[in-house]
KOLLO-256170 format. One record per residue (C-alpha): residue number from 1; y, x, z; residue in three letters. Coordinates in steps of 0.1 Angstrom, whole numbers, plus 5000, padded with zeros to 4 digits. Each point is the difference from the previous one (the first is absolute). Layout:
+-----+------+------+------+------+
:  nr :   py :   px :   pz : rest :
+-----+------+------+------+------+
: NUM :    Y :    X :    Z :  ala :
...
+-----+------+------+------+------+
//
This chain:
+-----+------+------+------+------+
:  nr :   py :   px :   pz : rest :
+-----+------+------+------+------+
:   1 : 3558 : 9155 : 9838 :  unk :
:   2 : 4993 : 4986 : 4966 :  unk :
:   3 : 4964 : 4995 : 4988 :  unk :
:   4 : 4987 : 5027 : 4976 :  unk :
:   5 : 5000 : 4991 : 4963 :  unk :
:   6 : 4966 : 4988 : 4989 :  unk :
:   7 : 4983 : 5022 : 4974 :  unk :
:   8 : 5003 : 4991 : 4963 :  unk :
:   9 : 4975 : 4975 : 4986 :  unk :
:  10 : 4980 : 5027 : 4983 :  unk :
:  11 : 4995 : 5019 : 5033 :  unk :
:  12 : 4975 : 5016 : 5008 :  unk :
:  13 : 4989 : 5002 : 4963 :  unk :
:  14 : 5033 : 5016 : 4991 :  unk :
:  15 : 4995 : 5027 : 5027 :  unk :
:  16 : 4965 : 5008 : 4989 :  unk :
:  17 : 5011 : 5002 : 4963 :  unk :
:  18 : 5029 : 5023 : 5009 :  unk :
:  19 : 4977 : 5023 : 5020 :  unk :
:  20 : 4978 : 5003 : 4968 :  unk :
:  21 : 5031 : 5008 : 4979 :  unk :
:  22 : 4998 : 4967 : 4981 :  unk :
:  23 : 5031 : 4981 : 4990 :  unk :
:  24 : 5008 : 4966 : 5016 :  unk :
:  25 : 4982 : 4970 : 4985 :  unk :
:  26 : 5020 : 4979 : 4975 :  unk :
:  27 : 5002 : 4967 : 5018 :  unk :
:  28 : 5020 : 4969 : 5006 :  unk :
:  29 : 5002 : 4977 : 5030 :  unk :
:  30 : 4989 : 4965 : 4991 :  unk :
:  31 : 4999 : 4966 : 5018 :  unk :
:  32 : 4967 : 4984 : 5009 :  unk :
:  33 : 5006 : 4973 : 4974 :  unk :
:  34 : 5001 : 5026 : 4973 :  unk :
:  35 : 4965 : 5012 : 5008 :  unk :
:  36 : 4975 : 4988 : 4974 :  unk :
:  37 : 4967 : 4984 : 5012 :  unk :
:  38 : 4976 : 5011 : 5013 :  unk :
:  39 : 5023 : 5029 : 5013 :  unk :
:  40 : 5021 : 4975 : 5019 :  unk :
:  41 : 4969 : 4986 : 5017 :  unk :
:  42 : 4989 : 5035 : 5011 :  unk :
:  43 : 5034 : 5013 : 5010 :  unk :
:  44 : 5021 : 4972 : 5014 :  unk :
:  45 : 4986 : 4995 : 5035 :  unk :
:  46 : 5005 : 5014 : 5034 :  unk :
:  47 : 4965 : 5012 : 5006 :  unk :
:  48 : 4980 : 5031 : 4992 :  unk :
:  49 : 4991 : 5008 : 4964 :  unk :
:  50 : 4964 : 5010 : 5008 :  unk :
:  51 : 4990 : 4964 : 5008 :  unk :
:  52 : 5019 : 4986 : 4969 :  unk :
:  53 : 4984 : 5026 : 4977 :  unk :
:  54 : 4965 : 4994 : 5014 :  unk :
:  55 : 5003 : 4963 : 4996 :  unk :
:  56 : 5015 : 5002 : 4965 :  unk :
:  57 : 4974 : 5026 : 4986 :  unk :
:  58 : 4971 : 4986 : 5021 :  unk :
:  59 : 4991 : 5035 : 5011 :  unk :
:  60 : 5006 : 5023 : 5030 :  unk :
:  61 : 5027 : 5025 : 4994 :  unk :
:  62 : 4999 : 5037 : 5009 :  unk :
:  63 : 5025 : 5029 : 5000 :  unk :
:  64 : 5000 : 5028 : 4975 :  unk :
:  65 : 5025 : 5025 : 5015 :  unk :
:  66 : 5020 : 5019 : 4974 :  unk :
:  67 : 5021 : 5020 : 5024 :  unk :
:  68 : 5005 : 5000 : 5038 :  unk :
:  69 : 5020 : 5017 : 5027 :  unk :
:  70 : 4996 : 4998 : 5038 :  unk :
:  71 : 5021 : 5017 : 5027 :  unk :
:  72 : 4982 : 4981 : 5028 :  unk :
:  73 : 5028 : 4975 : 5004 :  unk :
:  74 : 5006 : 4987 : 4965 :  unk :
:  75 : 4973 : 4997 : 4973 :  unk :
:  76 : 5010 : 4996 : 4963 :  unk :
:  77 : 4976 : 4993 : 4972 :  unk :
:  78 : 5003 : 4991 : 4963 :  unk :
:  79 : 4970 : 4979 : 4990 :  unk :
:  80 : 4982 : 4978 : 4975 :  unk :
:  81 : 4983 : 4971 : 5016 :  unk :
:  82 : 4969 : 4991 : 4980 :  unk :
:  83 : 4971 : 4976 : 5002 :  unk :
:  84 : 4967 : 5012 : 5015 :  unk :
:  85 : 4981 : 4986 : 4971 :  unk :
:  86 : 4987 : 5023 : 4973 :  unk :
:  87 : 5018 : 5009 : 4979 :  unk :
:  88 : 5029 : 5000 : 5024 :  unk :
:  89 : 5031 : 4981 : 4988 :  unk :
:  90 : 5035 : 5012 : 5011 :  unk :
:  91 : 5018 : 4971 : 5016 :  unk :
:  92 : 5031 : 5017 : 5015 :  unk :
:  93 : 5019 : 5033 : 4999 :  unk :
:  94 : 5024 : 5009 : 5027 :  unk :
:  95 : 5011 : 5021 : 5029 :  unk :
:  96 : 5002 : 4994 : 5038 :  unk :
:  97 : 5016 : 5016 : 5030 :  unk :
:  98 : 4981 : 4992 : 5032 :  unk :
:  99 : 5014 : 5006 : 5035 :  unk :
: 100 : 4968 : 5012 : 5017 :  unk :
: 101 : 5014 : 4997 : 5035 :  unk :
: 102 : 5003 : 4963 : 4996 :  unk :
: 103 : 4963 : 4995 : 4994 :  unk :
: 104 : 4970 : 5001 : 5024 :  unk :
: 105 : 4979 : 5031 : 4997 :  unk :
: 106 : 4971 : 4984 : 4981 :  unk :
: 107 : 5025 : 4988 : 4974 :  unk :
: 108 : 5017 : 5034 : 4997 :  unk :
: 109 : 4966 : 5016 : 4994 :  unk :
: 110 : 4992 : 4974 : 4973 :  unk :
: 111 : 5033 : 5006 : 4983 :  unk :
: 112 : 4995 : 5038 : 4999 :  unk :
: 113 : 4965 : 4996 : 4987 :  unk :
: 114 : 5016 : 4984 : 4969 :  unk :
: 115 : 4973 : 4976 : 4989 :  unk :
: 116 : 5013 : 4966 : 5011 :  unk :
: 117 : 5034 : 4984 : 4991 :  unk :
: 118 : 5023 : 4995 : 5030 :  unk :
: 119 : 4998 : 4962 : 4998 :  unk :
: 120 : 4962 : 5002 : 5004 :  unk :
: 121 : 5003 : 5023 : 5030 :  unk :
: 122 : 5026 : 4977 : 5017 :  unk :
: 123 : 4980 : 4969 : 4993 :  unk :
: 124 : 4966 : 5014 : 5009 :  unk :
: 125 : 5014 : 5015 : 5032 :  unk :
: 126 : 5018 : 4968 : 5008 :  unk :
: 127 : 5033 : 5018 : 5004 :  unk :
: 128 : 5029 : 4976 : 5000 :  unk :
: 129 : 5026 : 5007 : 4974 :  unk :
: 130 : 5027 : 4983 : 4978 :  unk :
: 131 : 5011 : 5008 : 4965 :  unk :
: 132 : 5036 : 4999 : 4987 :  unk :
: 133 : 5005 : 5000 : 4963 :  unk :
: 134 : 5028 : 5025 : 4991 :  unk :
: 135 : 5002 : 4991 : 4963 :  unk :
: 136 : 4983 : 4997 : 4966 :  unk :
: 137 : 5000 : 5026 : 4972 :  unk :
: 138 : 4994 : 5001 : 4963 :  unk :
: 139 : 4989 : 5036 : 4992 :  unk :
: 140 : 4997 : 5018 : 4967 :  unk :
: 141 : 4968 : 5021 : 5005 :  unk :
: 142 : 5001 : 5037 : 4992 :  unk :
: 143 : 4971 : 5024 : 4993 :  unk :
: 144 : 4993 : 5006 : 5037 :  unk :
: 145 : 4994 : 4962 : 5005 :  unk :
: 146 : 4979 : 4998 : 4968 :  unk :
: 147 : 4979 : 5029 : 5013 :  unk :
: 148 : 4997 : 4983 : 5035 :  unk :
: 149 : 4989 : 4967 : 4985 :  unk :
: 150 : 4978 : 5016 : 4973 :  unk :
: 151 : 5008 : 4973 : 4975 :  unk :
: 152 : 5026 : 4993 : 4973 :  unk :
: 153 : 5030 : 4983 : 5015 :  unk :
: 154 : 5025 : 4976 : 4986 :  unk :
: 155 : 5037 : 5007 : 5000 :  unk :
: 156 : 5005 : 4985 : 5034 :  unk :
: 157 : 4981 : 4994 : 5032 :  unk :
: 158 : 5010 : 4980 : 5031 :  unk :
: 159 : 4999 : 5009 : 5036 :  unk :
: 160 : 5015 : 4996 : 5034 :  unk :
: 161 : 5014 : 5019 : 5030 :  unk :
: 162 : 4987 : 4989 : 5033 :  unk :
: 163 : 5003 : 5009 : 5037 :  unk :
: 164 : 4973 : 4994 : 5026 :  unk :
: 165 : 5010 : 4998 : 5037 :  unk :
: 166 : 4979 : 4999 : 5031 :  unk :
: 167 : 5002 : 4971 : 5025 :  unk :
: 168 : 5031 : 5017 : 5017 :  unk :
: 169 : 5019 : 5003 : 4967 :  unk :
: 170 : 4994 : 5037 : 4997 :  unk :
: 171 : 4992 : 5012 : 4965 :  unk :
: 172 : 4964 : 5007 : 4991 :  unk :
: 173 : 5006 : 5006 : 4963 :  unk :
: 174 : 5023 : 5000 : 4970 :  unk :
: 175 : 4981 : 4993 : 4968 :  unk :
: 176 : 5007 : 4998 : 4963 :  unk :
: 177 : 4973 : 4981 : 4981 :  unk :
: 178 : 4998 : 4998 : 4962 :  unk :
: 179 : 4975 : 4979 : 4981 :  unk :
: 180 : 4982 : 5010 : 4969 :  unk :
: 181 : 4999 : 4978 : 4969 :  unk :
: 182 : 4982 : 4968 : 5010 :  unk :
+-----+------+------+------+------+
//
């Protein structure tokens, strides 16, 4: 039996936008070498974004949930990650699909609570995982993204699509992560 086709690079953000009646994002797939610095430094790695963002901005990062959905098995959320400093600074916009069944109970509870990024939950809980980059994106922000970031945006932003697996290779999450202007 052939393996199922992987979801597109904008999944799960594409699904969440479709559910809200928004058009697909205008985007292009780019190679890592085409990412400008410091975007390349923040996006081109096989680790979690939480740690990279916290190191880059020298601040803890928290979740601001824009929308979420949970059927008890799969949890979706569209978020802005922002620094915990006042005033809070947006450091990432994106969406995540989390397979709750592949997480221990304490981690499922923390995910559903919606305050900590998944990377922080996995790291603090010492949950083994691996990341697999699925690709890089150049995105033309629309009004929905401008509203989420709460700042004026340039004509293009950069991001990545990532998959996080547990120690057995089962998927924990599919993520789209888009950086604000840096």
